[in-house]
Each structure stands twice: as C-alpha cells, then as structure tokens.
Phi, psi and omega in degrees: 000133176238132175234130183234142177232126183240159178271180182294337182255029177063031174265140179283126180256318186213143176224128177238130180222149179222130175064034180257111180048228183267009183280135172291143179305132183200166172232122183247140173246135185254149177288161182290326187260288185232147175223137180248137175251110186236136177180168179286168175303135179080007182281341179112016180300312180293325177296324176295316177297321178295322178298319178295314179299314181298317180296327181279326187240357181058031173206158181262146174274356183254329183224164179260332185256122185298328184295347178275356179286000000 
C-alpha cells in the first residue's frame, strides 16, 4: 500500500508504504527544498524512488506486472 501527500506546487510532502519490495514499512516526511537518499548498495534507494514513481503514476519504471512488486 502506498499513500502519498503532495503540496499545492507538486512537491512531495509525505510517503507511507507497506510491503513494497525490500523496504521496511515506513512513513517518510520530506523537506520543502532538497532531500537526499543515501545508503549502501542494496539498501533500497532505487526501490524508494520506484515507490514514489509508482505512487505518482500507478505504474513501475522497472517491471510490467504489478504482482512482482
């Protein structure tokens, strides 16, 4: 499950996800200006970006079939 909250100028404010790839269930709040995603290889940085993309467009840039998420 993905829940996204955006501001009036299309800035991402909050992202909540459960059971998305290798990411632990979490709720993230984003700063107004810049946000950095930092982590070791295999930590889930790309999966977090995919979750944001998926929440915005209801499709993945990595796979075609939703059941593989």
